[in-house]
C-alpha positions in Angstrom: -141.0 1.9 -24.1 -138.5 4.8 -23.2 -136.3 4.0 -26.0 -139.0 3.4 -28.4 -139.6 6.9 -30.3 -135.7 7.3 -30.4 -135.0 3.6 -31.8 -137.8 4.4 -34.3 -136.2 8.0 -35.7 -132.9 5.6 -36.2 -134.5 3.6 -38.3 -135.9 5.9 -40.4 -132.5 8.2 -40.2 -130.5 4.7 -41.0 -133.3 3.5 -43.9 -133.1 7.1 -45.6 -129.5 7.7 -45.7 -127.5 4.5 -45.9 -128.2 1.6 -48.3 -128.5 -2.0 -46.5 -125.0 -4.0 -47.8 -127.2 -7.0 -50.3 -128.1 -3.4 -52.6 -124.5 -2.0 -52.3 -123.1 -5.1 -53.2 -125.6 -5.1 -56.3 -124.6 -1.6 -57.4 -120.8 -2.8 -57.1 -121.7 -5.5 -59.5 -123.6 -2.9 -61.9 -120.4 -0.8 -61.8 -117.8 -3.2 -62.7 -120.2 -5.1 -65.5 -121.2 -1.9 -67.2 -118.7 -0.8 -70.1 -116.5 2.2 -69.2 -116.7 5.7 -70.8 -120.3 5.2 -71.5 -123.2 7.4 -70.5 -124.4 4.5 -68.4 -120.7 4.2 -67.0 -120.9 7.8 -66.2 -124.4 7.8 -64.3 -123.2 4.9 -62.3 -119.7 6.7 -61.0 -122.5 9.5 -60.1 -124.8 7.3 -58.1 -121.8 5.5 -56.5 -120.0 9.1 -55.3 -124.2 9.9 -54.3 -124.3 6.9 -52.2 -121.1 7.3 -50.3 -121.4 11.2 -49.6 -125.0 10.1 -48.1 -123.6 7.4 -45.7 -120.7 10.0 -44.7 -123.2 13.0 -44.2 -126.2 11.1 -42.8 -128.4 12.7 -45.7 -130.9 11.4 -47.5 -129.8 8.9 -50.5 -132.8 10.6 -53.0 -134.6 13.6 -52.2 -138.1 11.8 -53.2 -138.4 10.5 -49.6 -141.8 8.2 -51.2 -144.2 7.0 -48.9 -142.9 5.6 -46.1 -144.0 2.0 -45.5 -144.3 0.0 -42.2 -144.0 -4.0 -42.1 -144.7 -4.7 -38.7 -145.0 -8.1 -36.6 -145.7 -7.8 -32.8 -145.8 -10.0 -29.9 -149.5 -11.3 -28.9 -151.3 -8.7 -26.4 -148.8 -5.9 -27.8 -150.5 -2.3 -28.1 -150.1 -2.0 -31.3 -152.2 1.0 -31.2 -149.7 2.8 -29.4 -146.9 1.7 -31.5 -148.7 3.3 -34.4 -148.8 6.8 -32.9 -145.3 6.7 -31.7 -144.8 5.6 -35.2 -146.8 8.7 -36.3 -144.5 10.9 -34.3 -141.3 9.6 -35.1 -141.9 9.9 -38.9 -142.5 13.6 -38.1 -139.6 14.3 -36.4 -137.7 12.4 -39.0 -139.0 14.9 -41.1 -138.4 18.0 -38.9 -134.7 16.9 -39.5 -134.4 16.8 -42.6 -134.1 13.1 -43.4 -137.0 13.0 -45.5 -138.8 15.0 -47.7 -142.3 16.3 -47.0 -144.6 14.3 -48.8 -147.9 14.0 -47.6 -150.2 15.7 -49.9 -154.3 16.1 -49.7 -155.3 15.0 -52.6 -158.8 17.0 -52.7 -157.4 20.1 -51.9 -153.3 19.8 -53.0 -152.1 21.2 -49.6 -148.8 19.5 -48.1 -149.2 18.4 -44.1 -145.2 19.5 -44.0 -144.7 16.9 -41.6 -145.6 13.4 -43.8 -149.0 12.6 -41.5 -152.2 12.5 -42.7 -155.0 9.5 -43.5 -153.3 7.0 -44.5 -150.0 8.2 -44.2 -147.6 6.9 -42.8 -148.6 3.0 -44.2 -148.4 0.7 -41.5 -149.0 -3.4 -42.3 -149.5 -5.2 -38.6 -149.7 -8.7 -37.9 -149.1 -11.1 -35.1 -146.2 -13.2 -34.5 -145.0 -15.6 -31.8 -142.0 -14.1 -30.9 -141.5 -12.1 -27.7 -139.6 -9.3 -29.9 -140.9 -6.3 -32.2 -140.3 -6.7 -36.2 -140.2 -3.4 -38.0 -138.6 -2.9 -41.6 -139.3 -0.1 -43.5 -139.3 0.9 -47.0 -138.8 4.1 -48.5 -140.1 4.0 -52.2 -140.1 7.1 -54.1 -142.6 8.3 -56.3 -140.6 7.8 -60.0 -140.4 4.2 -59.1 -144.1 4.4 -58.0 -145.9 5.4 -60.8 -143.3 2.3 -62.8 -145.6 -0.4 -60.8 -147.5 -1.9 -63.4 -150.2 -4.9 -63.0 -151.3 -7.0 -66.2 -154.1 -9.2 -66.4 -153.8 -11.8 -68.4 -154.3 -13.2 -71.2 -153.2 -9.9 -73.0 -151.0 -8.3 -75.5 -148.0 -6.6 -75.1 -145.9 -4.0 -77.0 -142.4 -6.3 -79.0 -144.0 -9.3 -77.0 -147.4 -10.3 -78.4 -149.8 -12.4 -76.5 -148.9 -13.3 -73.0 -151.5 -16.0 -71.9 -152.4 -17.4 -68.6 -149.3 -19.6 -67.6 -145.4 -18.9 -67.0 -144.3 -18.5 -69.9 -147.0 -15.2 -70.4 -145.4 -13.9 -66.2 -142.4 -13.9 -67.9 -143.2 -11.8 -70.7 -145.2 -9.5 -68.4 -142.0 -8.9 -66.2 -139.9 -8.8 -69.0 -142.2 -5.9 -70.6 -142.1 -3.9 -67.3 -138.5 -3.4 -67.1 -138.6 -2.6 -71.0 -141.4 -0.1 -70.1 -139.8 2.1 -67.2 -136.8 2.8 -69.4 -135.0 5.8 -67.2 -138.2 6.8 -65.6 -138.0 4.5 -62.4 -134.3 5.3 -62.3 -132.7 2.1 -63.4 -130.9 -0.2 -62.5 -134.4 -1.0 -60.7 -135.3 -4.1 -58.6 -138.8 -5.7 -59.8 -141.2 -7.7 -56.5 -143.7 -9.8 -58.4 -146.9 -11.7 -57.4 -148.4 -14.0 -59.6 -152.0 -14.2 -58.7 -154.1 -12.9 -55.8 -156.9 -9.9 -56.6 -156.0 -6.5 -57.6 -155.1 -5.2 -54.4 -153.3 -8.5 -52.4 -151.5 -8.6 -55.6 -149.7 -5.1 -55.4 -149.1 -5.6 -51.6 -147.8 -9.2 -52.1 -145.7 -7.5 -54.6 -144.4 -5.0 -52.7 -144.0 -7.4 -49.6 -141.0 -9.0 -51.8 -138.9 -6.3 -51.7 -138.1 -7.2 -48.3 -136.5 -10.3 -49.7 -132.4 -8.8 -50.0 -131.3 -9.5 -53.4 -128.6 -12.3 -53.3 -131.4 -14.7 -51.5 -133.0 -17.8 -53.5 -136.3 -18.3 -53.5 -137.2 -21.7 -51.9 -139.5 -22.8 -54.6 -137.3 -24.3 -57.8 -139.3 -23.4 -60.2 -139.5 -19.9 -59.1 -136.2 -19.5 -58.5 -135.4 -20.6 -61.9 -137.5 -17.6 -63.2 -136.4 -15.6 -61.0 -132.6 -16.0 -62.4 -134.3 -16.6 -66.1 -135.6 -12.8 -65.8 -132.3 -11.2 -64.4 -130.5 -12.5 -67.2 -133.0 -11.9 -70.4 -133.6 -8.4 -69.0 -130.4 -6.8 -68.7 -129.9 -8.3 -72.2 -132.6 -5.9 -73.2 -130.1 -3.2 -72.6 -132.2 -0.6 -70.8 -129.0 0.7 -68.8 -128.7 3.2 -65.8 -131.1 6.0 -66.4 -132.3 4.7 -69.8 -129.5 5.8 -71.7 -128.5 2.2 -73.0 -126.0 -0.6 -71.4 -125.7 -3.9 -70.2 -127.2 -3.1 -66.2 -131.4 -2.7 -65.8 -131.9 -4.8 -63.3 -130.2 -5.4 -60.0 -133.1 -8.1 -58.5 -136.3 -10.0 -59.1 -138.2 -11.6 -56.8 -141.3 -13.6 -57.0 -144.3 -15.0 -55.2 -147.7 -16.5 -56.0 -151.2 -16.5 -54.7 -153.7 -18.5 -55.2 -156.5 -16.8 -58.0 -159.9 -16.4 -58.9 -161.1 -18.7 -61.7 -162.3 -15.5 -63.7 -158.8 -13.1 -62.9 -154.9 -13.9 -63.6 -153.3 -11.0 -62.4 -149.6 -10.4 -62.1 -148.4 -7.5 -60.4 -144.9 -5.7 -60.2 -143.7 -3.3 -58.2 -141.0 -1.8 -59.6 -137.8 -0.1 -57.3 -135.2 2.1 -58.3 -131.1 1.8 -57.7 -131.8 4.0 -54.2 -133.3 0.8 -53.0 -133.8 2.2 -49.1 -135.0 -0.8 -47.1 -133.9 -1.7 -42.5 -135.2 -3.3 -40.4 -134.7 -3.5 -36.8 -135.8 -6.0 -33.8 -137.0 -3.8 -31.0 -137.8 -5.3 -27.3 -141.3 -5.6 -26.5 -140.9 -3.5 -23.2 -138.5 -0.9 -23.6 -138.3 -0.1 -27.5 -134.6 -0.3 -27.5 -133.3 -1.9 -30.8 -131.8 -5.7 -29.8 -130.5 -6.2 -33.6 -130.8 -4.6 -36.9 -131.8 -6.4 -40.0 -130.4 -6.5 -43.3 -126.7 -4.9 -42.0 -124.4 -5.0 -39.2 -123.7 -1.9 -37.6 -120.6 -2.9 -36.6 -119.4 -3.9 -40.0 -117.3 -0.8 -41.6 -119.4 0.5 -44.7 -117.4 0.0 -47.6 -117.3 2.4 -50.0 -118.6 2.3 -53.8 -117.1 4.9 -56.0 -113.0 4.9 -56.6 -113.1 8.7 -56.4 -115.3 11.4 -55.2 -117.6 13.2 -57.0 -117.9 13.2 -61.0 -114.5 12.9 -63.0 -113.7 15.6 -65.2 -112.5 14.4 -68.9 -111.9 18.0 -70.1 -114.5 17.3 -72.9 -117.3 18.9 -70.5 -119.1 21.7 -71.8 -119.4 24.8 -69.7 -122.7 26.4 -69.8 -123.1 29.7 -67.7 -126.8 31.2 -67.2 -128.6 32.8 -68.9 -128.1 30.7 -72.1 -128.3 32.2 -75.2 -130.2 30.4 -77.9 -126.9 30.0 -80.1 -125.0 28.3 -77.4 -127.8 26.1 -76.9 -128.6 25.1 -80.3 -124.8 24.1 -80.7 -125.5 21.2 -78.3 -126.0 17.9 -79.2 -127.4 14.6 -78.0 -124.5 13.1 -75.8 -122.7 15.8 -74.3 -121.7 16.4 -71.0 -122.5 19.7 -69.3 -121.7 21.7 -66.6 -123.8 24.0 -65.6 -123.3 27.2 -63.1 -125.2 30.2 -62.5 -128.8 30.7 -60.9 -131.3 28.5 -61.8 -134.9 27.6 -60.7 -136.9 24.4 -59.7 -139.9 23.9 -60.9 -142.4 20.6 -61.2 -145.6 19.6 -61.2 -147.7 22.1 -59.4 -145.6 24.8 -61.0 -146.3 24.0 -64.3 -149.8 24.2 -63.7 -149.3 27.5 -62.4 -147.5 28.4 -65.4 -150.2 27.5 -67.1 -152.9 30.2 -65.8 -150.4 32.9 -64.1 -147.2 34.5 -65.2 -144.3 33.1 -63.3 -143.3 35.0 -60.1 -139.3 35.3 -62.0 -138.2 35.8 -65.5 -137.3 32.6 -66.9 -136.0 33.8 -69.8 -132.7 31.9 -71.1 -133.0 29.8 -67.7 -132.7 26.0 -66.8 -135.5 25.1 -65.3 -135.1 22.2 -63.1 -137.6 19.3 -62.4 -136.9 19.1 -58.9 -138.7 18.9 -55.5 -135.5 19.3 -52.9 -135.4 18.8 -48.9 -134.7 22.1 -47.7 -134.2 23.4 -44.1 -134.5 26.2 -42.7 -131.8 28.0 -41.4 -132.2 31.7 -40.0 -134.0 33.8 -42.3 -132.6 31.7 -45.5 -132.6 27.9 -46.3 -129.9 25.1 -47.1 -130.9 22.7 -49.6 -129.8 19.0 -48.4 -130.8 16.7 -51.0 -131.7 18.0 -54.8 -131.9 14.7 -57.6 -134.0 15.3 -60.3 -137.8 14.5 -60.5 -139.3 12.4 -63.2 -139.8 14.8 -66.0 -142.8 13.0 -68.0 -145.3 14.2 -65.9 -144.7 17.9 -67.4 -144.9 16.7 -70.9 -148.4 18.5 -71.1 -147.3 21.5 -69.8 -143.8 21.8 -71.2 -143.8 22.8 -74.8 -146.1 26.0 -74.0 -144.0 27.2 -71.0 -140.8 26.8 -73.1 -142.2 28.5 -75.9 -144.3 31.5 -73.5 -141.2 32.1 -71.6 -138.4 32.0 -73.0 -136.1 28.8 -71.3 -133.5 27.6 -72.7 -132.7 24.0 -70.8 -135.2 22.1 -69.3 -133.8 19.5 -67.0 -134.8 16.0 -65.0 -134.8 12.6 -65.6 -135.9 10.3 -67.7 -136.7 12.2 -70.7 -139.9 13.7 -72.5 -141.9 13.2 -75.2 -142.2 14.3 -78.8 -144.6 17.1 -77.9 -141.7 19.0 -76.0 -139.0 17.5 -79.0 -140.8 20.2 -81.3 -140.8 22.3 -79.1 -137.0 22.3 -77.9 -136.3 22.4 -82.5 -139.0 25.4 -82.5 -137.7 27.3 -79.9 -133.9 26.4 -79.8 -133.7 24.8 -76.3 -132.6 21.3 -74.7 -133.4 18.9 -72.8 -130.7 18.0 -69.9 -131.2 14.6 -68.4 -129.5 14.7 -64.5 -128.8 11.3 -62.7 -132.0 10.4 -60.6 -131.5 9.8 -57.0 -128.1 11.6 -56.6 -129.7 13.8 -54.5 -126.3 14.2 -52.1 -124.3 14.8 -55.1 -126.6 17.1 -56.8 -126.8 19.3 -53.1 -123.3 19.6 -53.3 -122.9 21.7 -56.4 -125.7 24.6 -55.0 -124.0 27.0 -53.7 -126.8 29.4 -52.4 -130.4 29.5 -52.2 -131.2 33.1 -53.6 -134.8 33.0 -53.1 -138.0 30.8 -53.0 -141.2 31.7 -55.3 -144.6 29.5 -54.9 -144.0 28.3 -51.3 -147.4 27.9 -50.6 -147.6 25.1 -52.8 -144.9 23.1 -49.9 -141.6 22.9 -50.1 -141.5 20.0 -52.9 -143.5 22.2 -55.6 -142.3 25.3 -54.8 -139.8 27.5 -57.1 -136.3 27.4 -55.8 -133.7 29.8 -57.1 -130.7 28.0 -56.8 -126.9 29.3 -57.4 -125.3 26.5 -58.4 -121.3 25.3 -59.0 -120.1 23.0 -62.1 -124.1 21.0 -62.0 -123.2 18.5 -64.3 -125.8 16.7 -66.5 -126.2 15.0 -70.0 -128.2 16.7 -73.2 -130.4 13.8 -74.4 -132.8 15.6 -76.4 -131.4 18.7 -78.6 -132.5 21.3 -80.6 -132.1 19.3 -83.3 -134.7 16.9 -83.4 -133.0 13.9 -81.7 -133.5 12.0 -78.7 -131.6 9.7 -76.9 -134.7 8.4 -75.2 -136.6 7.6 -78.4 -133.5 5.8 -79.8 -132.8 3.7 -76.9 -136.8 2.7 -76.7 -136.7 1.9 -80.0 -133.2 -0.5 -80.1 -134.3 -2.1 -77.1 -137.7 -2.8 -78.1 -136.2 -4.7 -81.1 -133.8 -6.7 -78.5 -137.0 -7.1 -75.9 -138.8 -8.7 -79.2 -135.9 -10.9 -80.4 -135.9 -12.2 -76.6 -139.3 -12.6 -76.2 -139.5 -15.0 -79.1 -137.1 -17.1 -77.5 -139.7 -17.8 -74.6 
């Protein structure tokens, strides 16, 4: 087993940094399909650049490397206990190298283990098979899209769709609702794995297993194949679009399976994955642990570039923001403006917000940009280097954000997916804006960071600490302004009407 550890580290690294060909093909289709010069088209161009940057630099595609989930098939009498330990050590090594963000948090103490290990982490599903090799497949699914998983118990009543009954028509409504409900919080365009039936636990597990299928395959069950195609067509008519900005592409994959159910239960379980669909696999020699074959991709085939040009194409209409921001400057911004931020900004997510509700922040936030981001950070001598720095889902901070804006004079909050009415009212009252960065674009945003000037609250762990970042031309869109306007509320309202019209046809 002399090559096993290296093979596993290579699998983890490639999964984190290099999207498989079927996902690249789907994103190329999205780029071609979306209407040019729209907000969704802009976001897709940034995403394409980010995908290319990650592969070139072998950096994480998205800063949220999620919950590592392995699906493993071993020959009879293979030592699964030893393999489990090798997987654990490979995860720790990949984390040390900065290919995974430390994401394993004790639910009682809130302490981050720092190495992505802990009770139940990583997740490993073992089964035996009749082949002589070891088949290992890995999915890295971030917390933002994991939070958009959903399970329906039929019959039920759905927003804009009415009653969903215990039949395929009801199942169809559930799947359409899941894509609509995710909006931009799951980093659309996304893909869904679906299990019809089963119990609550097995339903979710089998839904996630559907994400092991390639996006371009065809379901062997003709009825399910037809339903998959129908959902792909209809979900993209709803108009959620990239990042929830509105547009033609909301879904890049739909994969469905079934399980027998109990007479009393009819579950529809949906596993939502984002555009940063990180899934790869290998066949290993059972005796040496060496990689015999890559699954999903051919390593000898050159990786085709997605972006037409590197980075973000400037139009000359972008608004330059230099921190600290003034109230006058912020109140002049309106929904739809594209901004380029330069100067000192600060990160702050769940634990930092909770901290600031009880204690003064460790830095002066007056006039600042507060970035909802948990970066990947590597220690370099006495300093730090940020290697991945995309936004996290902002709605989690809705219980805190209005108070924190009012107390500390923050002028801009930046994240993804938008926020609710309480925050919108605070933006109007205090003179602040919400800036939507492009979810998952971790390499793109890391390149705008010129220096790490400090870090506070490191006791909360790398993702939750408050990082002091000097940035240059960090791009975002104004999606909630100081005049009470919200692109997110508008898109949700408009897509709800389209969902209702599409649902009535079924």
